[in-house]
N, C-alpha and C positions, 0 to 999 in steps of 0.2 A: 547462807544468803547467796553465795556464788552459785551454788547448785540451782537455786530458784531462778536466778537471772539467766542461767544457761538454758533452763527449761523454758522460760518465757521466750528467750530469743529463738529457740528452736521451734516452738509453737507458732510464733509469728512468721518464721521463714516458711513453714509448711503452709500457712494461709496464704502467703504471698505466691508461693508456687502454684497452689490450687487456683488462685485468681488469674495468674499468667496463663495456666493451661486452659481455663475456661474462655478467656479473651481469645486465645489462639484457635480454639475449637468451636467457636460460634461465629455467626455472620456479623457480629458487631464489630469485629476487629477491622480497622481502616485499610484493607488490603489494597484497594484501588489508589488511595492517597499515597501509600508507600511505593506501589509500582509506578505511579505517574512522577513522584517527586525524587526518588532514589537516583535516576540517571543524572539528572542536572545537579543534584546536590553532591553526588559523588564526583561528577566532573568538575565542579567548582574546587574540589579539594586537590585536583591535579596541580594547580599553581603553587601548592604548599608542599609538594613532593620534594625531597632532596635532589639536587642537580647531579644525578649519577647516570646520565645517558638516557637515550630514547627507549631502551629495553624496559626500564622500570615502568615508564609511562604507558607503554604498550600493554604490559602484563597487567597493570592496574586497571586500564580501561577495559580489557577483556574480562578480568575478574568481575568488574561491576556488571557488564553485560551477561555474564553467566549466571551471577546471583540474581539478577533481575529476571531472566528467563525461568530460572528454577523457581522463584517465588511466584511468578505469574502461573506457571504450570501447576504448582502445588494448590494455589488458591482456587483456580478453576476446576481442577480435578475433584477436590473435596467438597467445594461449596457452590459450584454451578450446577443447577438442575436442567439437564437437556430438554426435558419435557415441559418446562415452564417457559411460556412465551413472554412473560412479564419481566420487567427490570429486576435484576438480582444484584446482590452485594452493594446495595444502594448506600450512599453517604450524602448527607445534607447538612452543611455547616454554614452559617452566616459568616461571610468574609468581611464585607464593608457595610457598615450600618448606614452610611450616609445615603445610599441609594438602593438599599435592599439587594446587594449582590451576594449571591450564594455560591459556595463551593459544592456543586452537585455532581456526583459521579454515580454510574451504574452501568451494568453490561446486560446484553441480551443476545439472542441468536445472531443478530446483524453485526455485533461488534466483537464477539469472542474470537472469530476466525482472523479478522484483520489484526487484533492485538497480538495473538500468538505468531501470526506471520511477521509482524513488526519485531518481535523479540528475536525470532529465529534469524531473519535477514540481517538485522543490525549486528548480531553477534559475529555472524560470518563476514559482514563488511568490515567489522573492526579487525578481524583476523586478516582479511585481505589487504588492509592498509598498513600491513607490517613494513613494507619498504619505505613508507613515508617518514623522512627524517627531519625535514625542515619545519621549524615551528610546531614541533610534535605536540607540545602541550595544548596550544590553541586548537590545533586539528582535532584532537581527540576529545577536547571539551565540546567542540561544536557538534561532533557526532553524537554525544551523550545528550546534549541540549535538544537535538532533532529528535532523539529517542523519547524524551520526556514529552515534547510537544505532540508526537504522534500517538503515544499512549493516551495522553490527555484528551486529544480530540476524539479518539474512538470510544472513550469511556465518558464523555461529557453528557450531562442530563440538563444543561443550562445553555441557552443560546449565546449569551454574552461570554461564557466560558469556552463554548465551542469556537467563537470568533477569535478569542485571545489565543487559544492553542493553534488555530489556523494560522494566525499571524506569527506565532513563535518559530514556525518553520523557515520564514523568509530570510531573515538575517544570516542564520547558520549556513543555509544553502548558498546565499549570495557570496559569503566569504569563502566557503569551501571551493566555489568555482573561481572566484577572482584572485585568490592567492595560490591555490594548488592546481589550477587549470592549465591548459595548454597555450599556444601562441596568442590566440584570439580570445583569451579568458575574460578580459574586461568587457569586451563587446557582448559576449554570451552572458555574463553575469548581469550586465545592465539591461539586457533584453529580458532576462528572466525577472528581474525585480520590477520592471516596468509593466510587464504583462500581469504578474501575479498581485503586485501591490495595487495596480489599477483596478483589477477585478475584485479586490478585497472591498473596495469602496461599495460595490453593489451588494456584497454580502453584509457589510455593516448596515446599509440602508434597510435591507430586508430584515435583519435582526431587530433594529430599532422599530420598524413598521409593525412587525408582529408583536413585539413586546409592549408597545404603547397603544395598540389598537383597542378602543372601547374601554380605556382604564386610565384613571389619573396616575397610577403607579405602575411601573414596569412589571409585566408578567412574563419571565423568561424561562420558566420551567417547561421542559419538553412535554410532560404529561398534559399540563394546562393548555399549552399551544396546540397540541395534537387534537384536543377536544373542542378547540374554538372553532366557530363557523364564521366565514367571512363572505361578503358579497362577491359574486363570481368575478366582476371586473377588477376588484382589488386583489382577489386571489391570483388572477392572471398576472397583475403588476408585480406582486411578490414573487410569483413563480419564475418570471423573466429575470429579475434581479438575482435570485439564487442561481438560476440556470447559467447565467453569464459567469458568475464566480466559480461554479463547479466545472464549467466547460472549459475554462482556462486551464484548471488544474489537472482535468482527467487525461489528456486534452480532447476536446471534440473540435473537429474542423468548423469553421476556419480559424479557431484560436489555438492552433497546434504549432505555429511556426517557431516558437521559442524552444521547443523540446529538441529537435535535431541539433540545433546550435549548442544547446546546453550540454547535451550528451556527448557531442563531439569534442568539447573542450574540457569537460570535468574529469577528474581523477576517477579511475574505474570503481573505486570503493564508494564514491559519491554516486556514480551512476547506478550502483547496485541499490542504494537507498531511494533514488529517484525512480527507477523502473519498478522496484519491488514494492514500495510502500507509498511514495508521494503521489503518484498518479492514482492509486486506489482511494485516496482521500476524497477526490472529486466525485468518483462513483459512489462512495459511501454517503456523501452529502446528498446526492441526488435522491437516494432512497430514504435516508433518515429524515430529511427536511422536506424536499420537493414532493415526494410521494406520500409520505406519513402525514405531513402538516397541511398540504394543499392538494387533496385528492381530486377535486373536480377540475382544477387547472391541469393536473397531471393527465386526466382522462382526455382532455383537449389536446395536449401537447404529445401524448404517447405515439400517435401515428407518425408525427413529425420526427420523433426521436428515432423511430425505427428507420424512417427514410434516410435521416442524417447518418445513423450507424451503418446502414448498408453502403451508402456513398463512401463513408469513411474506410470501410474495409477495402473497397476496390481502389479508391484513390491512393491510399497509402501503399497498398500492395503493388500498384502500378508504379508508384514514385520511388519505391525502395530499390529496384534494380538500377536505377539512374544515379545512385549515390556512389561516389568513389571512395568517400570516407567509410571505414568499417563500422564505426560506432554510429554514424548517421544512418547507415543502412539498417542496423538493428534498432535504431530509435524509430524509424518509419514502420518497421514490423510491429513495434509496441503500439503505435497509433493504429495500425490495422487491427490488432488483436482487441484493443479497447473498444472498437466498434461492436464486437459481440456483446460486451457488457452493456453498452448502450441499447442495443436491440433487446436484450434480456429484460432490462429495466422498462423498456417501452412496451413489452409484449403483454403486460397486465395479466399474466398467469403465474400459477405457482411454480410450474416446471421451468418457465422462462427466467423467473427472478432467481430461483435456486441455481439455474445454470449460470446466471450473471455472477452470483457470488462464488460459484465454484471456478469460474474463469478469473475472478479477482485473486483467488488464492493461487490457482495454477500459474497465471502469468506472473505473479509476484516471484515465484520460484524460477520459472523459465527465463524471464526478462533479466533477473539479477545474475543468473548463472552465465548467460550469453555476454553480458557487459564485463563480468569478471574474467571470462576466457579471452575476450578481445583485449583487455588490459594486460593479461599476462603474455599474450602474444606480442603486444607493443613492447613490453619490457625487454623482449628478447631481440626483436628485429628493428625496433625504432622506426617502424613505417606505419602510417594510417591509411594510405591509399591502396585499395585492392589491386589496381592495375599494376602496382610496383611489387606485389607479392607473388608468390608461387613456390611450389616444391617444398612446403614446410612438413609434409606428412612424414618424410624419411628421417629428418634430423630431430623432430620432436613428435614422436608417435603417441605419447600419452595425451598431449595437448590436442593432437589430431583426433584421437579417439573420443576424449570427452566433448570436444567441440562438435563432433559429428553426431553424437548421441543426443546431446541437448538441442542441436539444430533440428533433429528429427522430432524431438518433443515440441519444438515451436511450430512445426508444420503439421502438427496434430496426427502424429503416428498412432494407430490403434495400440492400446496398452499403456498409453501415457496420459497424463492428466489433461493436456490440451485437447485431445480427441474427446474425451468424455465431456468436458465443459462445452465445447462447441456443439456436440451432438445434442446435448440437453437443451441448449439454447434453440436448435433447430426444432426439437420436439415441442418446445415451449411456444413457438410461433404457430406450428401446425395445429396444436391442440387448444390454442387460445380461442375463446368464444366471443371476443370483442372486436373481431375484424371479419371482413367478408372474405370469402374463399379466394377471389382473384387477387386481393391484397396479399394474402399469406403465400400464394403461389409465386407472385412476382418477387417478394422480398426473399423467400427461400431460394428462388432461382439465381438472383443476383448474389446472394451470400454464397451459394455454391460456386459461382465463378470466382469469388475472392479466395475460397479454399483451394482452387486450382492454381491461382497466381502465387499463393504462398510458397509452394515447393520451388517455384521458378527462382525467386529471389534468394531462398535459403540454399538451395543446391548450387546456384551460381556463385554464392559467397564462398561456399566450401571449395568449389573448383578452383576459384581464383587464388584462395589462400594456400591450399594444401597440395594441389596437383600441378604438374609441369615440372620444369627443371631450373628455374631461376636461381634458387638458393642451393639446390643440390649440386649444380655445376659451378657455383661461385667459389673462387679461390678463398682459402681460409674461412669457409663458412662452417661454424660450429656454434651450436646453441644448446644451452642447458634445457633439458626437458622439464616437465612439472616436478617440483620437489614434494616432499610429504605434506607440507602445509597447503600447497595449492591442490594436491590430489584430495586432501581431507575436505576442503571446501567444496570442490566439484562433486564428490561422492555424497556429501552431506546434503546437497541440493537435489542430486539426482534421485536419492532414495524416496523422498516424499513425492516426486514427480511420478516415479513408477508406482509407488504405493497408492497414490490417489487414483492413478489410472486403472489399477487393478481393482481397488476397493474404494470407490468414491462415497460410500455410505458414511465413511468416517467424517467427511466434511459436511454432507447432507444432514447428519445427525445434529450438527450445531445449529443449523439455520432453518430446518424444514418446519418446525412448529411455529417459529416467529414468522417466517414467510407466509404460512398458511393463515395465521391471524391477521397479518397485515393486508393480504389480498382480500380476505373476507370482509374486513372493516372497510377497505376501499370500495369494494363492490356494493356494500350495504349503503354507504354515504351517497354514492353516485345514484344508486336506485332510489333512495329517499328523496333526493332533490331533482330527480328527472321528471 
């Protein structure tokens, strides 16, 4: 009898192992749900960890981020088909019966890049936050909560779920600024929440408008909404509402004024998340909702987007040299570079839109790196104003070298990702068949002026920080240079910057098929109704 029981037990165990294997090796495993929920679930366990100092909390948070990044990479590598423009790894579960609210997730060529960028930058930002010791549990929980919100937004296939994930970002960012920020942190945090929460009202109205249009029951599925046609006037109203919400988050001028204040006061690990990921959510929303759901309105607003993007490049590049605060100067450079994304989205061409997505990835790395290096510099000299700095190149040569290299990447030095992204956007405008030649020439000429202004504020920033004799001649002036942790973060960001610059096809392979399908559908719909 005992032998029979052992045999039966072993047989059932084998069946269970086979079932587990089949679940993990098929598309039916809920990869995206696990990836979206794991950070906030793991973050909530931080409050139950034993009180053994901040090191345990930091290591635990870093462990969650690494596991999350590895899971995401594994799932995408084995189960995402690059040549398939449709939604993949789809999940569809009924969440709330009362009003037919579904948990719908899925990824395609538009979302896979931002999700991988989110995992990479959040992991490095967690490592960058190593010096944070005050209220360490809450700080790391908020970072993991942001992580879940960002992954959830980029993988949402439901409008209401998209809105919920959009809102999930607000409170963590507000607390990260107001608790761990600088002297004016409360002012900056309040300004951030007023701008972003106020713009979210327009997002909610747009979601409800599309969901309730011509139906007694809400239809919030992305696929259904993308195939729904609306009267042109109503489509324009929806478009304006979504545009305001995404313009604040991107940011697009004149809704950008919260960004320099926020970056100027936030801890540099928070700035890495803001510049690397948060700003990209607005650009992603413009393509995912405005362009895909409302194609006729987008064709009307596309020329204006290109004009605004061009003005944004010039305006922010001109305003950046006037900023005394180092992080505010970098913030204005971010606003300028986001202008290329707006122009790429408005170009209505395959090449322009692919360039915009390459710029999303490229600036995610470069912006995060510059804010990290600005923060490490502040940790040593405790100064934020550029006119009080100088002569840092000699005492901190490693920081000087990494800051200089990544500043070159920011000004689009050939061989780095920024150069390829901006060049592709230029080609996207020139090859676009949707604009007159004079329009393309004017836009390209003004953009070229912006690329000339970029080295002015980047190189002047380096000159004010690292050259001269202020600190070199100061008595008792000794600073620790970058340690192994800081060098690892800088090199980890630099490698993809140079890698994408030399081989951009890696990023293009993610988005090119989806972008081609999106542009084809866009042109077909506009031709059909013209």
